[in-house]
C-alpha positions in Angstrom: 0.0 0.0 0.0 2.8 2.3 0.9 4.4 1.6 -2.5 1.2 2.4 -4.4 0.7 5.6 -2.4 4.3 6.7 -3.2 3.8 5.9 -6.9 0.6 8.0 -7.0 2.4 10.9 -5.3 5.3 10.7 -7.8 2.9 10.7 -10.8 1.0 13.6 -9.3 4.1 15.7 -8.8 5.4 14.9 -12.3 2.1 15.7 -13.9 2.0 19.0 -12.0 5.5 19.9 -13.2 4.7 18.9 -16.8 1.5 20.8 -16.7 3.3 23.9 -15.3 6.0 23.6 -18.0 3.2 23.2 -20.7 1.5 26.3 -19.3 4.8 28.2 -19.4 5.5 27.0 -22.9 2.1 27.9 -24.2 2.2 31.3 -22.5 5.6 32.2 -23.9 5.8 34.5 -26.9 8.5 35.9 -29.1 9.2 39.5 -30.2 9.0 39.9 -33.2 6.2 37.5 -33.8 8.0 35.9 -36.9 11.7 35.4 -36.4 14.0 34.9 -39.4 17.5 33.5 -39.5 20.0 36.2 -38.4 17.4 38.5 -36.8 17.7 39.4 -33.1 14.7 38.4 -31.1 13.5 38.1 -27.5 11.6 35.2 -26.0 9.4 36.4 -23.1 8.0 33.8 -20.6 5.4 35.3 -18.1 5.7 33.8 -14.6 3.4 33.8 -11.6 4.2 36.1 -8.8 5.8 34.1 -5.9 4.1 34.5 -2.6 6.0 36.8 -0.1 7.7 38.8 -2.9 8.0 42.5 -2.1 6.3 45.0 -4.3 9.6 46.6 -5.4 10.8 45.7 -8.9 14.1 43.9 -9.3 15.8 42.1 -12.1 18.3 39.3 -12.0 20.7 39.2 -15.0 22.6 36.0 -15.8 26.2 36.9 -16.6 27.7 35.5 -19.7 30.6 34.0 -17.8 28.2 32.0 -15.6 28.4 28.2 -16.1 24.5 28.3 -16.3 24.5 30.7 -19.2 22.8 28.9 -22.1 24.8 27.7 -25.1 23.7 26.1 -28.4 25.2 25.7 -31.8 22.2 27.2 -33.5 21.8 30.2 -31.3 23.8 33.2 -30.1 22.4 34.2 -26.7 22.9 37.8 -25.8 21.3 38.2 -22.4 19.1 36.3 -19.9 17.0 38.4 -17.4 14.6 37.4 -14.7 12.3 40.3 -13.8 10.2 40.4 -10.6 7.7 43.2 -10.1 4.4 43.7 -8.3 2.4 43.1 -11.5 4.2 39.8 -12.1 7.4 38.2 -13.1 8.8 37.2 -16.5 11.9 35.6 -18.1 13.5 37.4 -21.0 15.9 35.6 -23.3 17.6 37.7 -26.0 19.1 35.7 -28.9 19.9 35.4 -32.6 19.2 32.1 -34.4 21.3 30.8 -37.3 19.2 27.8 -38.5 15.5 27.6 -39.5 13.0 25.2 -37.9 11.7 24.4 -34.5 14.5 24.5 -31.9 14.4 23.5 -28.2 16.3 25.9 -26.0 18.7 24.5 -23.4 17.8 24.5 -19.8 18.3 27.8 -18.0 19.0 28.2 -14.3 18.7 31.7 -12.9 17.7 33.1 -9.5 17.4 29.6 -8.0 14.9 28.6 -10.7 15.3 26.2 -13.6 13.4 26.6 -16.9 13.2 23.8 -19.4 11.0 22.8 -22.3 11.2 26.2 -24.0 11.3 26.2 -27.8 11.2 28.7 -30.7 10.3 28.5 -34.3 12.7 30.1 -36.7 11.7 31.0 -40.3 13.8 31.4 -43.4 13.4 33.7 -46.3 14.5 30.8 -48.6 11.9 28.2 -49.5 13.5 25.0 -48.3 10.9 22.9 -50.2 12.4 23.8 -53.6 15.8 22.8 -54.9 18.3 25.6 -54.6 19.5 26.5 -58.1 21.3 29.5 -59.5 19.1 31.8 -61.6 20.0 32.3 -65.3 21.9 35.4 -66.4 19.9 38.5 -66.8 19.1 39.9 -70.2 21.7 42.4 -71.3 19.0 44.9 -72.4 17.4 44.7 -69.0 20.4 46.2 -67.2 20.2 50.0 -66.8 22.1 51.9 -69.5 23.0 48.8 -71.5 20.6 49.6 -74.3 22.0 53.1 -74.7 25.6 51.8 -74.7 24.8 49.1 -77.2 22.9 51.2 -79.7 25.3 54.1 -79.2 28.2 51.8 -80.1 26.4 50.6 -83.2 25.5 54.2 -84.2 29.2 55.2 -83.7 30.4 52.3 -85.9 28.0 53.1 -88.7 28.9 56.8 -88.5 32.6 56.0 -88.6 32.1 53.7 -91.6 30.1 56.4 -93.5 32.7 59.0 -92.7 35.5 56.7 -94.0 33.6 56.1 -97.3 33.0 59.8 -97.7 36.6 60.6 -97.1 37.7 58.0 -99.7 35.3 59.5 -102.3 35.4 63.2 -101.6 37.3 63.9 -98.4 40.7 64.3 -100.0 39.5 67.1 -102.1 38.1 69.0 -99.1 41.1 68.1 -97.1 43.4 69.7 -99.7 41.3 72.8 -99.7 41.4 73.1 -96.0 45.1 72.5 -96.0 45.7 75.2 -98.6 43.5 77.7 -96.6 45.5 76.9 -93.5 48.8 77.4 -95.3 47.6 80.8 -96.6 46.5 81.9 -93.2 49.8 80.7 -91.8 51.7 82.7 -94.4 49.8 85.9 -93.7 50.4 85.5 -89.9 54.1 84.8 -90.6 54.5 87.9 -92.8 52.7 90.2 -90.2 54.9 88.8 -87.5 58.1 89.3 -89.6 57.1 92.9 -90.2 56.8 93.6 -86.5 60.1 91.8 -85.7 62.0 93.8 -88.4 60.7 97.1 -87.0 61.8 96.1 -83.5 65.2 95.1 -85.0 65.5 98.5 -86.6 64.8 100.2 -83.2 67.5 98.1 -81.6 70.0 99.3 -84.2 70.7 95.9 -85.8 72.4 95.4 -89.2 70.3 97.2 -91.8 71.5 95.1 -94.8 70.7 91.9 -92.9 67.2 93.3 -92.3 66.8 94.1 -96.0 67.9 90.6 -97.0 65.3 89.0 -94.7 62.6 91.3 -96.0 63.3 90.6 -99.6 63.6 86.8 -99.1 60.4 86.4 -97.0 58.3 88.6 -99.3 59.5 86.8 -102.4 58.6 83.4 -100.9 55.2 84.8 -100.0 54.5 85.9 -103.5 55.8 82.7 -105.0 53.1 80.7 -103.1 50.2 83.0 -104.1 51.1 83.8 -107.7 52.5 80.4 -108.7 55.6 82.1 -110.3 59.2 81.7 -109.1 59.5 85.1 -107.6 62.8 84.2 -105.8 64.9 85.0 -108.8 62.8 87.7 -110.5 64.1 91.2 -111.0 62.2 94.4 -110.4 61.5 94.9 -114.1 60.1 91.3 -114.3 57.7 92.2 -111.4 56.5 95.2 -113.3 55.8 93.0 -116.4 53.8 90.5 -114.4 50.2 90.1 -115.7 47.7 91.9 -113.4 46.1 89.6 -110.9 43.6 90.3 -108.3 45.3 93.7 -107.6 45.5 95.7 -110.8 48.3 97.9 -109.4 50.3 95.0 -108.0 52.8 94.7 -110.8 53.8 98.4 -110.7 53.8 98.4 -106.9 56.0 95.2 -106.6 58.4 96.5 -109.3 59.0 99.7 -107.5 59.2 98.0 -104.1 61.9 95.5 -105.1 63.7 98.1 -107.2 64.2 100.3 -104.1 64.9 97.2 -101.9 67.6 95.9 -104.3 69.2 99.3 -104.7 69.6 99.7 -101.0 70.9 96.1 -100.7 73.6 96.3 -103.4 74.5 100.0 -103.6 77.3 99.8 -101.1 76.3 103.1 -99.5 75.0 103.6 -96.0 71.3 102.6 -95.6 69.1 105.2 -93.9 66.6 104.0 -91.3 63.8 105.9 -92.9 64.2 104.0 -96.2 63.7 100.7 -94.5 60.7 102.0 -92.5 59.2 103.1 -95.7 59.6 99.6 -97.2 58.0 98.0 -94.2 55.1 100.5 -94.4 54.6 99.5 -98.1 54.7 95.9 -97.2 52.1 96.4 -94.5 49.8 98.2 -96.9 50.2 95.5 -99.6 49.4 92.7 -97.1 46.2 94.4 -95.9 44.9 95.0 -99.4 45.8 91.5 -100.6 44.2 89.9 -97.5 41.0 91.9 -98.1 40.8 90.8 -101.7 41.2 87.1 -100.6 38.4 87.5 -98.0 36.0 89.0 -100.6 36.7 86.2 -103.1 36.2 83.6 -100.4 32.9 85.1 -99.4 
């Protein structure tokens, strides 16, 4: 009889403990309600207020270095707190889970109490019911800016091909014209620059015959390019007999200009500064008139 009574008492105590744990488990809740892998969460277990507890609130924190601090391969436990207050007590377990599914938490001993049978359900953003496969490559046109780059490249290639065909058929002729215009502009700039340099050389008192030689040589080269005649070896009389070009008075002007210039160069007498300045002034006048005529014809 004693054995039967002891057995009944043991079954009653075990049933009460299991019922209490079931009540604890069913009353426990998690914040947030749905926990995903890698998200921090808190398991809150409400507890009845023990008899004889003071109305003052107090909390018991289980230190991480305690041998009773929970440990599990699928969890990272941050803090375990047992709170007692006048309104009730509760157990707080802060954690982060690393595996989906239903997991049982290890037994927790804190404040002289032992809590077992706690479990949490961890969700995953990946559907475990399907086979994990890599998705196919995205369409190139679906990527931002790819269409513009692709069609822009094609347009550039077509434009380059058309430009190459145009250059083969007609481009050389236009290129020669542009080259000739550039050379003319360069000659005008060179002659104007030479005129200013010779004037400065005169003011510095440099050799007057050397200045005359440079003036004659550069001006003859200039005229050779624009007239098509070899003006480098022409005499003053030959300049006068040149057919009238765009400037009707050019032959008479050039004959007189080079006649005076050669006379000063080869006379053997001293050259006056005013004579050279007069030649430079005539050169400046001729360049302005000749350039104006070229601009009118180009227009």
